[in-house]
C-alpha positions as a printed Julia matrix, in Angstrom:
367×3 Matrix{Float64}:
   0.0     0.0     0.0
   1.32    3.42   -0.81
   1.31    5.08    2.58
   1.36    8.71    1.6
   3.03   11.51   -0.23
   4.19   14.98    0.67
   4.61   18.1    -1.45
   7.58   20.4    -0.84
   9.39   23.33   -2.48
  12.14   22.18   -4.84
  15.67   22.48   -3.54
  18.19   22.52   -6.39
  21.4    22.38   -4.34
  22.94   19.59   -2.33
  24.02   19.19    1.26
  27.64   20.27    1.91
  30.05   17.36    2.36
  30.63   18.13    6.04
  26.88   18.22    6.72
  26.17   15.04    4.75
  28.92   13.21    6.66
  27.29   14.17    9.95
  23.87   13.22    8.64
  25.13    9.77    7.64
  26.58    9.2    11.12
  23.37   10.31   12.8
  21.29    8.22   10.4
  23.36    5.15   11.27
  22.88    5.8    14.97
  19.12    6.36   14.75
  18.46    3.42   12.43
  20.67    1.09   14.49
  18.75    1.99   17.65
  15.32    1.53   16.06
  16.32   -1.83   14.56
  17.86   -3.09   17.8
  14.87   -2.01   19.89
  11.94   -2.57   17.53
  13.23   -4.61   14.56
  14.09   -3.96   10.92
  10.45   -4.26    9.83
   9.47   -1.47   12.23
  12.13    0.79   10.7
  10.56    0.31    7.27
   7.15    1.2     8.68
   8.59    4.43   10.04
  10.31    5.34    6.77
   7.01    4.79    4.97
   5.23    7.24    7.28
   5.46   10.81    5.85
   5.29   12.42    9.29
   8.01   10.27   10.85
  10.22   10.55    7.77
   9.97   14.34    7.79
  10.82   14.49   11.49
  13.75   12.14   10.91
  15.08   14.29    8.07
  14.76   17.43   10.17
  16.67   15.84   13.05
  19.45   14.76   10.68
  19.94   18.39    9.76
  18.18   19.3     6.53
  15.61   22.03    5.86
  12.15   20.87    6.99
  10.39   22.6     4.11
  12.84   21.72    1.33
  12.54   18.9    -1.19
  16.18   18.16   -0.42
  15.09   16.51    2.83
  13.93   13.52    0.78
  17.01   12.91   -1.34
  19.5    13.81    1.37
  17.82   11.77    4.11
  17.61    8.67    1.91
  21.21    9.21    0.82
  22.36    9.62    4.43
  20.63    6.39    5.46
  22.15    4.55    2.51
  25.63    5.86    3.27
  25.29    5.34    7.01
  24.23    1.69    6.67
  27.02    0.66    4.31
  28.69   -2.43    5.72
  25.89   -3.01    8.24
  23.44   -4.74    5.91
  24.03   -8.2     7.37
  24.11   -6.98   10.97
  20.98   -4.81   10.8
  19.17   -6.76    8.11
  18.3    -3.66    6.03
  19.48   -2.84    2.52
  19.09    0.51    0.75
  19.18    0.69   -3.05
  18.67    3.53   -5.5
  18.76    7.26   -5.04
  18.61   10.4    -7.16
  18.78   10.56  -10.96
  21.01    7.94  -12.55
  21.57    6.22   -9.21
  17.83    5.59   -8.97
  17.86    3.97  -12.39
  20.47    1.51  -11.14
  18.16    0.28   -8.37
  17.53   -3.18   -9.96
  21.25   -3.85  -10.27
  21.88   -2.75   -6.68
  19.04   -4.96   -5.44
  20.43   -7.94   -7.37
  23.94   -7.48   -5.94
  22.66   -7.17   -2.38
  20.41  -10.21   -2.73
  23.32  -12.27   -4.01
  25.2   -11.5    -0.79
  22.1   -12.22    1.31
  21.24  -15.4    -0.65
  17.79  -14.03   -1.54
  15.74  -14.02   -4.72
  15.87  -10.44   -6.06
  12.92  -10.72   -8.47
  10.11   -9.75   -6.03
  12.03   -6.67   -4.93
  12.93   -5.64   -8.47
   9.29   -6.01   -9.49
   8.11   -3.93   -6.53
  10.68   -1.25   -7.28
   9.73   -1.05  -10.93
   5.96   -1.1   -10.4
   5.93    1.51   -7.64
   7.86    3.86   -9.91
   5.58    3.03  -12.85
   2.42    3.71  -10.86
   3.56    7.11   -9.63
   4.87    8.21  -13.02
   2.28    6.73  -15.41
  -0.82    5.31  -13.72
  -1.12    8.5   -11.67
  -0.26   11.54  -13.78
  -0.16   14.53  -11.46
   2.45   16.69  -13.18
   5.42   15.41  -11.18
   8.28   13.6   -12.92
   9.99   11.0   -10.75
  13.67   11.85  -10.27
  14.44   10.12   -6.97
  13.72    6.47   -6.12
  14.98    4.77   -2.97
  14.16    1.14   -2.22
  14.59   -0.3     1.3
  14.26   -4.02    2.04
  14.99   -6.52    4.8
  16.35  -10.03    4.98
  12.85  -11.17    5.95
  11.25  -10.07    2.67
   9.73   -6.72    3.71
  10.23   -3.57    1.64
   9.32    0.08    1.36
   9.85    2.83   -1.21
  10.49    6.54   -0.82
  10.45    8.35   -4.14
  10.01   11.91   -5.28
   8.82   13.74   -8.38
   9.32   17.32   -9.47
   7.07   19.86  -11.15
   9.32   22.5   -12.66
   6.41   24.78  -13.53
   5.22   25.16   -9.94
   8.6    24.75   -8.27
   7.27   21.96   -6.06
   8.29   18.37   -5.39
   5.97   15.58   -4.29
   7.08   12.62   -2.23
   5.53    9.16   -2.4
   5.82    6.46    0.28
   5.09    2.75   -0.17
   5.0    -0.06    2.4
   5.23   -3.51    0.88
   3.46   -5.46    3.61
   0.25   -3.56    2.82
   0.4    -3.92   -0.96
  -2.19   -6.35   -2.28
  -2.63   -4.7    -5.67
  -0.37   -2.09   -7.23
  -3.13   -0.46   -9.27
  -6.19   -0.35   -7.01
  -6.1     2.31   -4.27
  -2.51    1.54   -3.27
  -2.23    4.44   -0.83
  -3.61    4.96    2.67
  -2.57    8.56    3.42
  -1.46   11.21    0.95
  -0.15   14.62    1.95
   0.48   17.72   -0.15
  -0.17   21.42    0.19
  -1.52   21.97   -3.33
  -4.01   19.82   -5.18
  -5.25   19.9    -8.75
  -6.77   17.77  -11.52
  -4.87   14.58  -12.27
  -5.34   11.37  -14.24
  -5.54    8.6   -11.66
  -5.96    5.06  -12.97
  -5.5     3.68   -9.44
  -8.61    5.32   -7.95
 -11.6     3.14   -7.09
 -13.64    5.32   -9.46
 -11.29    4.23  -12.27
 -12.05    0.51  -12.03
 -14.13    0.68  -15.21
 -11.4     2.57  -17.02
  -8.82   -0.02  -15.99
 -11.02   -2.81  -17.31
 -11.74   -0.91  -20.53
  -8.05   -0.18  -21.12
  -7.19   -3.85  -20.67
  -9.98   -4.92  -23.04
  -8.8    -2.39  -25.61
  -5.32   -3.86  -25.54
  -6.6    -7.43  -25.83
  -8.65   -6.81  -28.97
  -6.91   -6.79  -32.41
  -4.67   -3.74  -32.34
  -5.86   -2.43  -35.72
  -9.41   -2.1   -34.3
  -8.13   -0.13  -31.32
  -6.0     2.04  -33.59
  -9.03    2.79  -35.77
 -11.01    3.88  -32.71
  -8.16    6.14  -31.64
  -7.84    7.7   -35.09
 -11.56    8.57  -35.1
 -11.29   10.74  -32.0
  -9.8    13.91  -33.56
 -12.92   14.23  -35.74
 -15.21   14.29  -32.71
 -16.26   17.43  -30.86
 -14.46   16.99  -27.58
 -14.4    18.93  -24.31
 -11.43   21.26  -23.87
  -9.62   18.97  -21.42
  -9.55   16.22  -24.03
  -7.93   18.41  -26.67
  -4.61   18.19  -24.84
  -4.79   14.41  -24.75
  -5.32   14.27  -28.5
  -1.74   15.41  -28.98
  -0.68   11.96  -27.81
  -2.44   10.17  -30.67
   0.61    9.67  -32.86
  -0.46    6.73  -35.02
   3.05    5.44  -35.7
   3.97    5.41  -32.02
   0.64    3.89  -30.98
   0.78    1.19  -33.64
   4.12   -0.01  -32.24
   2.91   -0.03  -28.63
  -0.5    -1.54  -29.42
   1.08   -4.37  -31.4
   3.52   -5.08  -28.58
   0.83   -5.1   -25.89
  -1.58   -7.15  -28.02
   1.06   -9.83  -28.44
   1.6    -9.91  -24.66
  -2.18  -10.2   -24.01
  -2.17   -8.77  -20.46
  -4.78  -10.35  -18.19
  -5.34   -7.25  -16.07
  -4.36   -3.61  -15.75
  -1.35   -4.34  -13.53
   0.01   -6.68  -16.2
  -0.64   -4.0   -18.82
   1.17   -1.36  -16.78
   4.11   -3.69  -16.31
   4.78   -4.01  -20.05
   7.92   -2.14  -21.07
   7.06    0.84  -23.25
   3.61    1.39  -21.76
   4.06    4.83  -20.24
   2.17    8.09  -19.67
   1.45    8.73  -23.35
  -0.02    5.27  -23.95
  -2.18    5.47  -20.84
  -3.49    8.92  -21.75
  -4.57    7.58  -25.14
  -6.24    4.56  -23.54
  -7.93    6.8   -20.97
  -9.38    8.91  -23.76
 -10.85    5.89  -25.55
 -12.08    4.35  -22.29
 -14.13    7.47  -21.59
 -15.34    8.42  -25.07
 -15.98    4.96  -26.49
 -16.69    2.87  -23.39
 -18.08    5.61  -21.13
 -15.6     4.62  -18.41
 -13.77    7.79  -17.37
 -10.55    7.83  -15.39
 -10.68    9.68  -12.08
  -9.39   13.26  -12.3
  -9.48   13.84   -8.55
  -6.12   14.39   -6.94
  -5.62   11.43   -4.56
  -4.13   13.8    -1.98
  -6.33   13.99    1.1
  -4.3    15.98    3.61
  -2.02   18.99    3.65
   1.23   18.03    5.33
   2.12   21.58    6.32
  -0.26   23.08    8.85
  -1.85   25.99    7.08
  -1.55   24.49    3.59
  -4.09   26.09    1.3
  -5.66   22.79    0.14
  -6.89   19.93    2.29
  -6.66   19.5     6.04
  -3.48   19.05    8.1
  -1.87   15.64    8.15
  -3.6    13.72   10.96
  -0.97   13.7    13.68
  -2.4    13.09   17.14
  -0.73   13.72   20.47
   0.22   10.07   20.96
   1.95    9.83   17.57
   3.76   13.09   18.21
   4.93   12.02   21.68
   6.07    8.61   20.45
   8.01   10.11   17.54
   9.81   12.6    19.78
  10.58    9.94   22.39
  11.99    7.43   19.89
  14.15    9.99   18.12
  15.37   11.44   21.41
  16.3     8.0    22.75
  18.0     7.07   19.48
  20.02   10.28   19.48
  21.03    9.84   23.12
  22.37    6.36   22.38
  23.9     7.12   18.99
  27.64    6.4    18.88
  28.69    9.72   17.35
  30.73   12.73   18.38
  29.11   14.82   21.14
  28.8    17.85   18.85
  26.93   15.81   16.23
  24.65   14.31   18.86
  23.98   17.7    20.47
  23.1    19.19   17.1
  20.54   16.47   16.49
  18.99   16.9    19.93
  18.71   20.67   19.46
  17.03   20.24   16.08
  14.63   17.7    17.55
  13.73   20.1    20.37
  13.17   22.97   17.92
  11.06   20.8    15.6
   8.98   19.46   18.49
   8.36   22.92   19.92
   7.33   24.29   16.53
   4.89   21.46   15.8
   3.48   21.27   19.31
   1.84   24.67   18.89
  -0.51   23.24   16.27
  -1.47   20.07   18.16
  -4.65   19.81   20.22
  -3.98   19.88   23.95
  -5.71   17.59   26.39
  -8.14   19.2    28.8
  -6.63   19.97   32.17
């Protein structure tokens, strides 16, 4: 189940080397404590929680409101855990840009050392990225993909997309133990400060569109291509005019032939076919609505604003108990972290400042 996503201002720089080195040491200390006290699976659950992840990144030393908290925090955890994979039972693969594209190879190498089958992890990595870049088209291009997994078969994903027009980044969290279907309501909590129209094949309201798209692909591809080529002659609503730009017959013929030969049994199988990306799905969405009367949901799956005071949605649901537990765990982890006193003190000060700032917006118990 995708466990949430957060929207943040883009940060185009990178953490200074001295800061990143400290972050990696702190990350190693915090993760080691959580794993020793609660287990590796619990650490993945925390990384998949947008609130806990954001608090963790803030404690490590990066700007709370910057998109860099995602890439730098994941990078610090990956660097900090190098050499401890066997001891802690957690592996981190992927990262930003080209490093993220090497995730399958990194998973395979780690699994060889752990004597595990890499195929389930590689599939989960690929499909989570495919869903957030193609099945849900929200204007954010994925540029960061981090995959965390344990020796016991659990996994989670933290990935981020950017929207250069708005200057915002959106973060997506996945938790493998809750995933039963990659394309049917895979998320449980989604957080962003700005919402808008999207194309969401994973919404419950899109079940008919998913079925129609799969049926379209399974029928002789020349019939589907004919239906697509008819659309420009129809009088279409304004929002469909943009989608018509994707109806390049030469491109679609190649993809439709490839998918027809593969005969996908369901939408997840269709999405998993190499070459089936945003453009193909937009074309199929158009036909699903206009020919089969099965529209794709255009409602942004975001439900909560992560930042208190965000202009869209309601604040991320953080209750007093969750807040107290997060502060206590991070404080205890920092106290026990085997790092220089100055690094530890810096983390504790940032935790105190973060806690004080957030506490003002939390409901207080009656006294």
